[in-house]
C-alpha positions in Angstrom: -34.2 20.6 -6.5 -31.6 17.9 -5.2 -31.4 16.1 -8.4 -31.8 12.3 -9.1 -30.8 10.1 -6.3 -27.3 8.1 -6.7 -27.8 4.8 -8.6 -24.6 3.1 -7.6 -22.9 2.0 -4.5 -20.2 4.8 -3.9 -17.9 2.6 -1.7 -17.9 -0.1 -4.4 -17.2 2.2 -7.2 -14.3 3.7 -5.3 -12.7 0.3 -4.7 -13.0 -0.2 -8.6 -11.4 3.3 -9.2 -8.7 2.3 -6.7 -7.8 -0.8 -8.6 -8.0 1.0 -11.9 -5.4 3.5 -10.8 -3.3 0.9 -9.1 -3.3 -1.4 -12.2 -2.5 1.5 -14.8 -1.3 4.4 -12.6 -2.8 7.7 -12.6 -1.3 9.1 -15.9 -2.5 6.1 -17.9 -6.1 5.9 -16.2 -8.7 8.2 -18.3 -12.0 9.4 -17.0 -13.5 7.2 -19.9 -11.8 4.0 -18.5 -12.9 4.9 -15.0 -16.5 5.4 -16.0 -16.5 2.2 -17.9 -15.0 0.2 -15.1 -17.1 1.7 -12.5 -20.2 1.3 -14.6 -21.2 4.9 -14.2 -21.5 7.9 -16.5 -19.2 10.7 -16.5 -21.7 13.1 -15.0 -22.5 10.5 -12.1 -18.5 10.2 -11.2 -18.3 14.1 -11.1 -21.2 14.5 -9.0 -20.1 11.7 -6.6 -16.3 12.4 -6.5 -15.3 15.5 -8.1 -12.9 15.5 -10.9 -10.2 12.7 -11.6 -7.7 14.2 -9.1 -10.3 14.1 -6.3 -11.5 10.6 -7.3 -7.5 9.4 -7.2 -7.1 11.2 -3.7 -10.5 9.3 -2.4 -9.0 6.1 -3.8 -5.4 6.4 -2.4 -7.0 7.4 1.0 -9.2 4.3 1.0 -6.1 2.2 0.1 -3.8 3.9 2.6 -6.4 3.7 5.5 -6.6 0.0 5.1 -2.8 -0.7 4.7 -1.9 1.6 7.6 -4.3 -0.2 9.8 -3.1 -3.7 8.8 0.4 -2.5 9.3 -0.4 -1.0 12.7 -1.7 -4.4 13.8 1.2 -6.3 12.3 3.8 -3.9 13.9 2.1 -4.1 17.3 3.9 -8.0 17.6 5.8 -8.4 21.0 9.2 -7.8 19.3 10.4 -5.8 16.6 11.9 -8.8 14.8 8.5 -10.6 14.9 6.8 -7.3 13.6 9.2 -7.1 10.9 9.1 -10.6 10.0 5.2 -10.7 9.8 5.3 -7.3 8.0 7.6 -8.6 5.2 5.7 -11.9 4.8 2.2 -10.3 4.8 3.6 -7.9 2.2 4.9 -10.8 0.1 1.3 -12.3 0.3 -0.4 -9.1 -0.4 1.6 -8.2 -3.4 0.9 -11.6 -5.1 -2.6 -11.9 -4.0 -4.6 -12.6 -7.4 -7.8 -10.8 -6.0 -5.9 -7.5 -6.4 -3.6 -6.1 -9.0 0.0 -7.1 -8.4 2.4 -5.2 -6.3 1.3 -2.2 -4.1 -0.6 0.9 -5.2 1.1 3.1 -2.5 4.7 1.8 -3.4 4.4 2.1 -7.0 2.4 5.4 -7.6 4.6 8.4 -7.8 1.7 10.7 -6.6 1.8 8.8 -3.1 5.1 9.7 -1.7 3.7 11.4 1.3 2.0 8.0 2.2 5.1 6.0 1.7 6.9 8.5 4.2 4.2 8.0 6.7 4.5 4.2 6.3 8.2 4.7 6.7 7.7 6.8 10.0 5.4 4.0 11.3 7.9 1.2 10.9 10.6 3.5 12.2 8.6 4.2 15.4 8.1 0.4 15.8 11.9 -0.1 15.4 12.7 2.6 18.0 10.7 0.9 20.5 12.6 -2.4 19.6 15.8 -0.5 20.5 14.1 0.8 23.7 12.8 -2.6 24.7 16.3 -4.3 24.1 15.2 -6.7 21.1 17.4 -4.4 18.8 20.9 -3.5 19.3 21.4 0.1 20.7 23.5 1.1 17.9 20.5 0.3 15.4 19.4 3.3 13.3 15.5 2.8 13.0 15.2 5.8 10.5 17.9 3.9 8.0 16.4 0.3 8.8 12.9 1.8 8.1 14.1 3.2 4.9 15.9 -0.1 3.9 12.5 -1.9 4.7 10.3 0.3 2.7 13.0 -0.1 -0.3 12.6 -3.9 0.0 8.9 -3.6 0.0 9.2 -1.4 -3.1 11.3 -3.9 -4.8 9.1 -6.7 -4.0 6.1 -4.6 -5.5 7.9 -4.1 -8.8 9.0 -7.8 -8.8 5.2 -8.9 -8.3 4.1 -6.4 -11.1 6.7 -8.1 -13.3 5.1 -11.6 -12.7 6.9 -12.5 -9.7 5.5 -15.3 -7.6 4.9 -15.6 -3.8 7.8 -17.8 -4.0 10.0 -15.3 -5.6 9.0 -12.8 -3.0 9.6 -15.2 -0.2 13.2 -15.4 -1.4 13.6 -11.6 -1.2 12.0 -11.7 2.3 14.5 -14.3 3.7 17.5 -12.2 2.4 16.0 -9.0 3.9 15.2 -10.7 7.2 18.8 -12.0 7.2 20.4 -8.5 7.5 18.2 -7.3 10.4 20.5 -6.6 13.4 20.4 -8.6 16.5 
């Protein structure tokens, strides 16, 4: 016997769970809070997603896949400066978008260090290409610059979570862009 058919939209429920983890963090998010927000019962959650850890992993994966795809598109700009400029401005906009919790799920959740490192590598690769193409000075350290950019993005996320506006984050972007080499 296969059991009862699922009575909810798995993808929609996953997005609700992702936003709950994003808003409150893994530790503060309880299964009862998740099921209430998702509009499902605990047995339905366990049947569809496994336990809380597995649901978190699926939520984080959904978020990272989306952010990574957006970043790849932005980082494909013709020059490294254009790519980083667009990345920083789009980050400021995303962190203050009222349609989602403030800040960045990936940058604020301690359990997502691996995803942050992958994003840093993605940025470093674009910066390496900028050095090779000549739009960044040859003495530029792509790894160090990528670490700086991730740190600035993390700071913008924290500022947004603390009530910072798009204008507040814009001021941070302007300062960060002013220190880019070249």
